[in-house]
C-alpha positions as CSV (number, residue, x, y, z in Angstrom):
1,M,0.0,0.0,0.0
2,S,1.4,3.4,-0.9
3,I,2.1,6.1,1.7
4,G,-0.5,8.4,0.1
5,L,-3.2,5.7,0.4
6,I,-2.2,5.0,4.0
7,A,-2.4,8.7,4.8
8,G,-5.7,9.0,3.0
9,N,-7.2,6.1,5.0
10,F,-5.8,7.6,8.2
11,W,-7.5,11.0,7.7
12,A,-10.7,9.3,6.6
13,S,-10.9,7.4,9.8
14,Q,-10.3,10.6,11.8
15,I,-13.5,12.3,10.5
16,A,-15.7,9.3,10.9
17,E,-17.5,10.8,13.9
18,A,-17.8,14.4,12.7
19,A,-21.4,15.5,13.1
20,E,-23.5,16.2,10.0
21,L,-25.9,19.2,9.9
22,E,-28.9,17.2,10.8
23,E,-27.2,15.7,13.8
24,I,-26.1,19.2,14.9
25,Q,-29.7,20.5,14.7
26,E,-31.0,17.5,16.6
27,R,-28.3,18.1,19.3
28,G,-29.4,21.7,19.5
29,Y,-26.0,23.4,19.7
30,L,-22.9,24.0,17.6
31,I,-19.4,23.2,18.8
32,V,-16.7,25.5,17.5
33,A,-13.0,25.6,18.0
34,V,-11.7,29.1,18.6
35,K,-8.6,30.8,19.8
36,D,-8.4,32.4,23.3
37,N,-5.1,34.2,23.0
38,V,-5.1,36.0,19.6
39,P,-6.7,39.4,20.1
40,P,-8.7,40.8,18.4
41,L,-9.7,37.5,16.6
42,G,-10.3,35.3,19.6
43,F,-9.3,36.1,23.2
44,R,-10.5,36.4,26.7
45,N,-11.7,39.9,27.8
46,E,-11.2,41.4,31.2
47,A,-14.2,39.4,32.5
48,G,-12.6,36.2,31.3
49,E,-15.2,35.8,28.5
50,L,-14.3,34.7,25.0
51,A,-14.5,37.6,22.5
52,G,-13.3,38.8,19.1
53,L,-14.2,38.7,15.5
54,E,-14.1,34.9,15.2
55,V,-16.1,34.5,18.4
56,D,-18.7,36.8,16.9
57,L,-18.8,34.8,13.7
58,A,-19.2,31.5,15.7
59,R,-22.2,32.9,17.5
60,Q,-23.7,34.3,14.2
61,L,-23.3,30.9,12.5
62,A,-25.2,29.4,15.5
63,Q,-27.9,31.9,14.8
64,E,-28.0,31.0,11.1
65,L,-28.0,27.2,11.7
66,L,-29.9,26.8,14.9
67,G,-31.9,30.0,15.4
68,S,-30.0,31.3,18.4
69,S,-26.6,32.9,18.9
70,D,-26.4,31.2,22.3
71,A,-26.6,27.7,20.8
72,V,-22.9,27.4,20.6
73,V,-20.1,25.8,22.7
74,L,-16.8,27.6,22.2
75,Q,-13.8,25.3,22.6
76,P,-10.4,27.1,22.8
77,V,-7.6,25.2,21.0
78,A,-3.9,25.6,20.5
79,N,-2.6,26.1,16.9
80,Q,-1.6,22.5,16.5
81,E,-5.1,21.4,17.5
82,R,-7.1,23.5,15.1
83,L,-7.4,20.9,12.3
84,S,-7.2,17.8,14.4
85,A,-10.2,18.9,16.5
86,V,-12.3,18.9,13.3
87,L,-10.8,15.8,11.8
88,Q,-11.4,13.8,15.0
89,G,-15.0,15.1,15.4
90,E,-14.3,16.9,18.6
91,V,-15.8,20.0,17.1
92,D,-18.2,20.7,14.3
93,M,-15.9,23.4,12.8
94,A,-13.0,25.6,13.6
95,I,-12.9,29.4,13.4
96,A,-9.4,29.8,14.7
97,R,-7.2,31.9,12.4
98,V,-6.7,29.2,9.9
99,T,-5.4,30.2,6.5
100,V,-6.3,28.4,3.3
101,T,-3.5,26.3,1.9
102,A,-3.4,23.6,-0.7
103,S,-2.0,21.0,1.7
104,R,-4.7,21.6,4.3
105,S,-7.4,21.5,1.5
106,R,-6.5,17.9,0.9
107,V,-7.8,16.8,4.3
108,I,-10.4,19.4,5.4
109,D,-12.8,21.8,3.7
110,F,-12.7,25.6,3.9
111,S,-15.6,28.0,3.8
112,L,-15.6,31.2,1.8
113,P,-13.1,33.6,3.4
114,Y,-14.5,35.7,6.3
115,Y,-11.4,38.0,6.6
116,L,-8.4,38.8,4.4
117,D,-5.4,38.7,6.7
118,G,-1.7,39.0,5.6
119,T,1.8,40.0,6.5
120,A,2.0,43.5,8.0
121,L,4.7,45.7,9.6
122,I,4.5,47.4,13.0
123,T,6.9,50.1,14.2
124,P,7.2,52.6,17.0
125,D,9.0,55.0,14.7
126,P,6.6,57.8,13.5
127,A,9.0,58.5,10.6
128,V,8.3,55.1,9.1
129,Q,5.1,55.4,7.0
130,Q,5.9,53.3,3.8
131,F,8.1,50.5,2.6
132,A,10.6,53.0,1.2
133,D,11.4,54.2,4.7
134,L,12.6,50.7,5.6
135,R,15.4,50.6,3.0
136,G,18.6,49.3,4.6
137,Q,17.0,48.9,8.0
138,T,16.6,45.8,10.2
139,I,13.3,44.0,10.4
140,A,12.4,41.5,13.1
141,V,10.5,38.3,12.1
142,L,9.5,35.1,13.9
143,N,12.1,32.4,13.4
144,G,10.9,29.6,11.2
145,S,7.9,31.5,9.9
146,S,6.7,32.0,6.3
147,T,7.0,35.7,7.0
148,I,10.8,35.4,6.3
149,S,10.3,34.6,2.7
150,V,7.6,37.2,2.2
151,V,9.9,40.0,3.6
152,R,12.9,38.8,1.6
153,S,10.7,38.8,-1.6
154,R,9.0,42.2,-1.0
155,L,11.7,44.1,0.8
156,P,15.1,42.8,-0.5
157,S,17.0,45.7,0.8
158,V,16.3,45.2,4.5
159,R,18.2,43.1,7.0
160,I,16.3,40.4,8.9
161,T,16.8,39.4,12.5
162,G,14.9,36.4,14.0
163,V,13.0,36.3,17.3
164,E,11.4,33.4,19.0
165,S,8.1,35.1,19.9
166,Y,6.0,38.2,19.6
167,E,7.1,39.3,23.1
168,A,10.8,38.9,22.1
169,A,10.4,41.4,19.3
170,Q,9.4,44.3,21.5
171,P,12.7,44.9,23.2
172,L,14.4,45.0,19.8
173,L,12.0,47.7,18.6
174,E,12.3,49.7,21.9
175,S,16.1,49.6,21.7
176,G,16.3,50.5,18.0
177,E,18.0,47.2,17.1
178,A,15.1,46.6,14.7
179,I,13.0,49.4,13.2
180,A,9.9,47.2,12.5
181,F,8.4,43.8,13.2
182,A,6.7,41.8,10.4
183,A,3.9,39.3,11.3
184,D,0.2,38.7,10.8
185,A,-1.8,41.8,10.5
186,S,-4.7,40.5,12.6
187,V,-2.3,39.8,15.5
188,L,-0.4,43.0,15.2
189,S,-3.6,45.0,15.2
190,G,-4.2,43.7,18.7
191,W,-0.6,44.8,19.6
192,V,-1.4,48.3,18.4
193,Q,-4.5,48.4,20.5
194,E,-2.5,47.5,23.6
195,N,0.5,49.7,22.7
196,P,-0.8,52.9,21.0
197,D,2.7,54.2,20.5
198,Y,3.1,51.7,17.7
199,H,1.4,51.9,14.3
200,L,0.9,49.5,11.4
201,L,2.1,50.5,7.9
202,P,-1.0,50.9,5.7
203,T,0.0,48.4,3.1
204,L,0.2,44.6,3.6
205,L,3.2,42.6,2.3
206,S,1.0,39.6,1.5
207,A,-2.7,38.6,1.6
208,E,-4.0,35.4,3.2
209,A,-7.7,34.3,3.4
210,L,-9.0,33.2,6.8
211,S,-11.8,30.6,6.5
212,V,-14.0,28.3,8.6
213,V,-12.6,24.8,8.8
214,M,-15.1,22.0,8.2
215,P,-14.8,18.2,7.6
216,R,-14.5,16.8,4.1
217,G,-17.1,14.4,2.6
218,V,-20.4,14.5,0.8
219,Q,-22.2,13.9,4.0
220,Y,-21.2,17.4,5.1
221,D,-22.3,19.2,1.9
222,D,-25.4,20.6,3.7
223,L,-23.3,22.1,6.5
224,R,-20.8,23.6,4.1
225,R,-23.5,25.0,1.9
226,R,-25.3,26.7,4.8
227,V,-22.1,28.1,6.2
228,N,-21.0,29.5,2.8
229,E,-24.4,31.0,2.2
230,A,-24.3,32.7,5.6
231,I,-20.8,34.1,5.1
232,A,-21.6,35.4,1.6
233,R,-24.7,37.2,3.0
234,L,-22.8,38.5,6.0
235,H,-20.3,40.1,3.5
236,E,-23.0,41.4,1.3
237,E,-24.9,43.0,4.2
238,G,-21.6,44.5,5.6
239,W,-21.9,42.6,8.9
240,L,-18.4,41.0,8.7
241,E,-16.8,44.3,7.7
242,E,-18.6,46.1,10.5
243,R,-17.4,43.6,13.1
244,A,-13.8,43.7,11.8
245,T,-13.9,47.5,12.1
246,Y,-15.4,47.2,15.6
247,W,-12.5,45.0,16.7
248,G,-9.9,47.4,15.2
249,L,-8.8,45.1,12.4
250,P,-7.1,46.7,9.4
């Protein structure tokens, strides 16, 4: 048996217990994987409650599918659990800052995009307003991230220094060892909200669609169709854009 066939059989076995739309409706509530540490997409507010754009969308999809925005169980997950929770049927879907990629599309299905994220640049230097202002300067990026190749492609004249975490980038920016930090726009917008002395450059270096993760298989066609119809209408009505603005997303 080939490795590809073995892998395909493995993933197929993982989604055997994922709930179909009719089962979700009979159960009476939606189970959604979300983030609880990525403001303003999904995080815990001062009261300890889950909040953010993706949490709002989870509640809205519960309204669309079940008639009540309260008919949802929000399950915080780590990054490495976002897909496996769907594949193993632990949740009905994940709305947890998952970008659409070809490799992921082989094992799970994506909804229409609900937000267009991408690589952004944050800086405390008010003189830096556009890419040209970064020429010859040092940019901090997360070690091992895809952001490195994006920065090298779009800003070939800058120097790159790696950091192990978002927190580790701030001392470099404060000391002037790096003039800017490149990372996901959605995450950096939360940084700006907490640190108003920083600002995001107005242009993204790259664009990445964020979508709802759902299980693959014809038995889930009704669920995917209803979710896609809802997201398309929420875009058309301006609801998603209004919520993104409310949460300070670029």
